[in-house]
N, C-alpha and C positions, 0 to 999 in steps of 0.2 A: 625815265627818271623816279630817281627815292623820292617820295616824300611823307616823312612822317614827323606825326601830332608830335607834337612837347616829348618825343625821344621816346613813347606809349606806344603809339600805333605806326604801322607800315601800310600805306597804300600803293604799291609797284605793280608791276603788271604782273610775277606771278603770284603775288600775296592777291590779286585779283581772279584772275584766272582761277585758282583753284578756290576762291570762297563762289566764283559765279557755279563749280559743281558741288557744292557744300550744300546749297541754298538749287538748285535743279533735282538732286535727287534725293532733297527733304520733303519736296514739291509733288516730285512721282510718289515719294510712297508713303502721304499722305495721304492721296489718290488711291493708294491699293489698301491702306489698310481701313479706308470706310469699306472697301469692298469685301474683306478680308475675315475683321475678325469681329466675335460678335456679343463681347462682353470687357468689361472692364477699358470702355473706351476711352473715356475721362480722364484714368491715371495713365493711363499710356501716352494717349495726345498733351498731357502735360508734359513727363518723361523725355517726350519728344521733341517738342519746343524749347525746351531748355534746353536737350545735347546739343539742337543745330544753333543755339545763342553762341553758345559753348564751344562748337565747331571754329562758329565764325573767329568769336574771341583770339581762339589757339592761332588762326588763319591770319588774322590781320593785326597783333599784340607786337610788338619788337621786343618791348618790355622782358629781361628773362625771369619776374615774380611775376606778371601777368597771365604771360605762360605756363608758367606751373600752375599756378590755380586754377586755370580755366582747363588742365590738359588733367587736372589732378579729380577737378569734376566731372570730366567724361569718364570716369571710371569708375564714379557714384551711380552714375544714371545708364551707365552699361550694366551695371548689377541690378538696378529696379527695373529694366526691360527683360531682361533674361526671366529675371525671377516674379515676371509680370502677373504669373498665373498660381503662384505662391503655390507650386509643383511641388517634391520632392527630390526625380532628380534634378528638375530647373536648380530648385535651391543649389543644390552641393555644388554643381556647374558653376550658377553667378560667385558662390565663394571663393572657385578654383579662382576663375578669371579674376574679381574685386582683389585678389595675394597677389596675384600674377602682378596684374596692370600696377599698383599700388605698392608692392613691392619695385618693382622697376621706374616707379614715380620719384623714390627716392634716390636712384641711380641718376634719372633726370637730374633732380637739384644740385647734388653735389657735384657731377658737370656740370651745373649750370655754375655750382661756386667757384670751382676753380677758374672758370672759363672767364665768371668776374677778379680773380685775385690774378691772373696772369693777363688782362686786357686795361683792369679801371675801368671796366664797360659792361651797364648795365643795361645795353641794345646788344641785340645778335646781330645785327647788321652795321653798325657803324667803324668794326676791326676785325682783321682775319689774319687767325691766327695759325702763325707755322709751326705745324708739328716739327717740334723741334728737341723736343727733351722727355721725361716722361711724364711733368704738368701734363702739358699738351696733349699726349695723347691717351692719357686717361682721361683726361676734359671728353675727347671726343666720342671714345668708346662709351666712356659712361650715357650719355647722350644716344648714341646707336643703337646700345641696349633696351633704353627706353621708345626708341622708334621701332627697332625689332620687335617688343611684345606686343606696340598697340596693332603693327601691319602684320605680325605675325609671323616674323621672321624663324627660322629654328637659332638659338633651341628655343625661344619664348612663344612656342606656336602651337603647344599642348591643348589651349581655354577654345582653340576655334574649332577642330573637327567636335569636340562635346557638345560648342555652345547651335556649332549650326545644327545636330544633329536633336537637340531638345527643346530649343530656345521658341519661342514662337515666329513664324517664318518670317513678317515682318522685319520683329527687329534683325535677324539673320540680314536678310537682303540688304537691309540700311544702318547698320554700322560693324560686325566682321566682313562683310563683303563691297562693304563702298567706305562710307564713312573714318572707319579705322587706317583701310589702306592710305587713302585722301589724307590722312594727319599724318600717319606715319611714315609716310615716305616726303607725304611735302616737309615738315619738319625735318626729315634728310635731306634734303634736297638741299635745304636752306644753309645747313652748318656746311655744304661739302662746295656750295657758286660761296657763300658769305662769308663762314664764319670760321669755318678753316684753311691752311692750304698744305694737303694731303700729304703724310710721304710717304714711303712705299712701302711700310710696316701695316698704315691706314686701308693704303689701298688695299692689297691682300687678303686684311682681315677684313671685311667686304665684299673682295672676289668669292674666298673659300668659303664665305657665309653663304651666300648666295647661292653660287653651284653645290651646294652641300641641300642645299631647299628644296631647290627645284627639282634636285634626279630623287632624294629621301620621300619627299612631301607626295611626289608625282605616284612611286612605288607604291608607297599605303595608299592610291585612293583606286590602282588598279585592283584590290583585292576589296573594294568594298562593296557591300551588299542592299548599302539606303542607298538613295539619291542623296538626300543633304550632307551625308558625312563625307561619302566621294566629290562632293560642291565642295564643303570646307576644308579636306586634304589640297583640292585645287586651288581653295585660295592662297593656301600656304604657302605653294609650288611658284605663284605667278608673282610672289612678293622677290624668290629666287632670284626669275630676270630683273628684275627692276633693282635690285640691292647691283648687282653682274654692272647695269648701264653704270647706277653713281659712283660704282669701283674705281672706274677708271680714270674718272673726276677731270674725263675731259668734255669740250663742248658737246660734240657729237652724244658721250657717252651722258650723259646732263643730260638731255635733249630727248633721250631716248627713255631712259627710266622714269623722265614726269609723265611722258606720253604714253608708255604701258601703263602707266599708275592709271590716268585718265579711262584706259581703254578697257582694262581691269577689272576699273566699279563697272565701265556700262555695261560688258557681258555677262559679266559676273554675276552681276543686279539682274539681267537679265534672264540670267539660268536658275538663280532661287527662286524669282520667282512664277519662271515655269515649273521650275519645283511646287511652288504653292500652290499653281491653277491646279494640278494631278493630284497635290492631297487634298484638299479642297475641293473637289469630285468624288476621290474612289477613295477616301478618308486612310491612303498609305501610303508614301512612298519606298517603300521595300523593292525589291527590283524585282524578287522571285513572283509577287502577285501580282505585279501588273503582266501590259501585254497590249497591244493592236487598237491602243488606244490615239492613234494617227486617224482612224477615222471617224473616231467621235469629237477630236478636236484638234482641228487640221491648224487653225490658228495656232494658238504654242505648243504644237509640230511645229510646224513653218519657223516660229521665234526663238525657241529652242535648238530646232536645225543650224538657223545661221546663226546663236550666241556662241556653241558649240564649235562651229568648224571657226569664229572666230577665235576664239584660245587656244584654237589647237594652230593656230598660225595659219589657215591655208587662203591662199590667194582667192579675191584681190579685199578681205578686210582689214578692218583697222586692226587685228593680233596680225596682221601677216607681217605688216609695215614697221610694228614697234616694237617688234621681235629682229626684223630685219635692221632694226639700225639700232637692235644693243647686239652681235653679229658683229656688225661694221667697225665699231667703238670697239669691243675684244677683239678683233684683227687688227686694228690700228695700232691699238693700246700695245699688244702683240712686238710689234712691227719695231715700235720705239724701244724699246727693251733690250740691253745689251747681255744680260746674264741669260744665259742658254736653262737655267733650274727652276727661273722666274718665267722666261717664254713656254718650256712645258707647261710650270701652273696655269700658265691663260689659255694655253692650249688644251688641256683638257676641262678647264672649265666651259668655257668655246663648246666644246664636246658634250657637255654635258646638257649644256641648254640647246644643243641640236634634240642631242635622245628624249630631253625633255618632251618636246615641241612630238615627235614621233610616239611615245610613253601617253602624252593627253591625249592624242586622237583615237590611240588604240581603247581607252576607256569611254571615251565619250562614246563609240561606234557601241561600248557594252550598253552604256543606258539608253540610249536610240532605239539601238534593237529590243533591247528588254521592253521599255516602255511603252513606245509608239508601233513597232512590227508585234509581229507574231499575231496567235490565236487572243480574241478579247476576252480575260479573268473577269473582268470588271465591268461595266456596265456604264458610262459616261456624256455628259455632255457638252458643250463649251462653256466659259465661262462668263462670266457676268462681263457688262462693256467695262466698269469702273477696273477689274481685274485682265482687263486685256489691252486697255490702253498704255502703260506703262512699257509693257512686252513689248507691243508693236512701237513705239517709239524707240527703247531702246533697243533693239535690232534692225531697227531703223538708221539708227547712228553709228552701228557696226558699220555697216555697209557706205553712208555715207564719209563718217574716217577713216574708211582704207580705198575705195575711192576716189573719192576728194579729199582727200590727206594733202596734198602737197598743197592746194589753194583754201583751205581748212584751217585744223585746227594747228599742222606742223608753223605756220605763219603765227598767230598767236603766243604759241611755243617760243619758236625763235624772240618772237619781241619780250617775250621771262625773261628768258635763258644768255639769249644774247643767237649772233650768227653761229651756225653748224656746217659742215661738209656733207651731203651722200653721194656714196660712188654704185657704181649699177648702172646696168639699162631696164632697173624693170619704170614700166609707165603704164601707172593703172589704170588712165579712161581705156586705153585701146586696151592691156588685158581683158577690161573687164569688154567691153565689147568682142573679141575674137572668144572669148570666153561665152556669152550669151547667141552670138552667132553658132558654134557648135553649136550647145544644145536645142539650137532651134532648127537648123540644119537636124540634130539625132531624132528629134521628136516630128520632122515630115519624113523623115527614114520612119518610122515604126511607124510610124499615120500607115504608112502606103504598103507595106510591109508586114501588117497585124496578122493579117486573114493567112498569110504561108506558117509562123509561127506553130513548132509544135509543142505541146504541154505533154511532160514529160511527169510521170509520181516521186515522188521526193525517194532517196537513198540516202540509209546512215551507217555506216560499216559495211558495205555492198550487201543491206540488206533493204527492202522497205519498208518505208515506216508507216508505223500503225499511221491514222487519219487524226487519234483520236492523244496522242502522244506527243508531244514534242518536245524540243532536247533546248535546254533554255542559256544563251550564252553567256550568262555569269557564271556556270559549273563549268564552260570552260577556262573561264579563263582564274575560273580558284585554281588551276595545275601550277597559274605560275608560286605558289604560293609551297607543292610540294615538291621547288627547286633544292636540292641539300643545301647550299649554301641558302640562298632568298629564305631555305626555313628558319632557318637559326638566328636570323637578321628579322625573319617577324614573330616569334614567339619568343625572344629580347621585347618588341616592339608591345603584344600583345600581352605581355607581362611589365610595362610600363617603365620598363629598364634609361627608356630614353626622354621617360619627361621628368624632367627636371623638376616639377613642382612634386609630385609625387615621392623623389630621391630625398628631397630637401626635408617633405612631410616625415620619411623615416628615419632622417639624422636628428631633425626635432627629435621623436617620440624617442628614442632610442639617451638623446641629452636626457630630457624630464626627465625618463626615467632614473638616468645617473644620477639626478641631482638629486628624486626624491629619496635611495637610498640615503644617498647621503646627509639630509635632514631627515635624521632618526626620532627627530626630540630626546636625542638623551645627550642631557649638558656635560657630560663629559668631550663628548663628539666635539658639540662647537666649541671648549673649548679649547681644543687640540689645533681647530678649524683660526681659529683667532690668532694663537702662535706661533701657527705658519706662516699664514699672511703676515706675521710683522716682520717675521724673521726673514723673508722675502723681498720686504717694501728694505728692513735693512740691507738686506746683500744687493739691493738695486742704485739706489742713493749711498750706499757709506762702502763701494766696493774700492 
């Protein structure tokens, strides 16, 4: 039941669900930060708790002015937390992030103003606006752009990989990896479910944006050599799946997008915290400098492995279930269309989602092999209890929300979204039991046959390998960027051609240079401009 307090706040099942996870991740990150941060703790925790309060303000506000105020404050808190240590690189990234988020806050305000103009309501849930004209479409798209920037959907994504690499790791795990995903997708769920009735154009705008985000971001992740930057691109790619589900605008699609939002926050936060444990012990997150850490950090390794399999959509973990629902939503939406060109677009979007899962697994095989297997390049030990407790809880949730999805989280989501139907023969509890049985049988067979195993030397290119040399798997992945077609795209990406911030900055510098030349301080020049301006006004008003 929807209960609004003086039309300012809303406490329905959806807001309570997302509000719970805001508090949940805040508690976990407060614990982790206490063990990770060595300085500036007071400043960090002040902005940390202000961020949590503002996030809850966004979630529980129904008034568009209140939402805009809390949403705008989060841009400031993100800026302050990224630039926590006043580092030069972090300061530059914080400024870029603030400009992108701040600019899209303007889109949010304008979208809300149009929504208010068309509905005569300050409530985001009191009226459902049918998108049947240009103004209603612009209102929806402008609000969606703000959601894209907050969650990290293309083309408003470019702040996330750089933030992931340069910002303090607890900040990255708390904001881009969890809270910003929750808030950006929550608001998108809210407007798709309650505020707008989407037309075909709006649906396909979301579907195309989601499909492009999945593929392009995961392709960038494949060639990264730093764990944090790789995870940053995967944080973008996973948003594409959520937007794909929401683009269908069906009960199963909205439920799938919301479920994947929660799952992504869980396993992505776990992955970032695992990377933080590695960095805390070794002082680096560069893949080429790491290796063999599984024997020194077994708990970090196991939790990272669970989260990596989950984000890759490996059954029976939670990432598989939410991706399965997204595939089903796209299939049902495609079957409901009568136009074959539109069917082809949805089919390509579904294909991109499937390929994205495969490439995600491939990139995490690179990370796991480079960091935890092979020869040890750095000595390390397992992290402290404060750093291990959050990753253990998150890895445990990856299992619980996958194996027992139907009886746990999906029941809560159904209460928040409404009933939806799932098809297929997937029974997670039974499948998990058979998987566990297969693993146990395999271990028993290995135990009794290990005496007869023959250990052979390692060969590379037909020659016996030098035991003191090791071929790094990231070098193998680097060949992807040498494929002629992809090489050009990667070159454009490295040149920041696809970075909307950098391109707009170039345009701004060109315009400013032009204006400087026009304003040369010579009086006759200004008189000429005044005369031309007056002629223009006369032409407009008296033609």
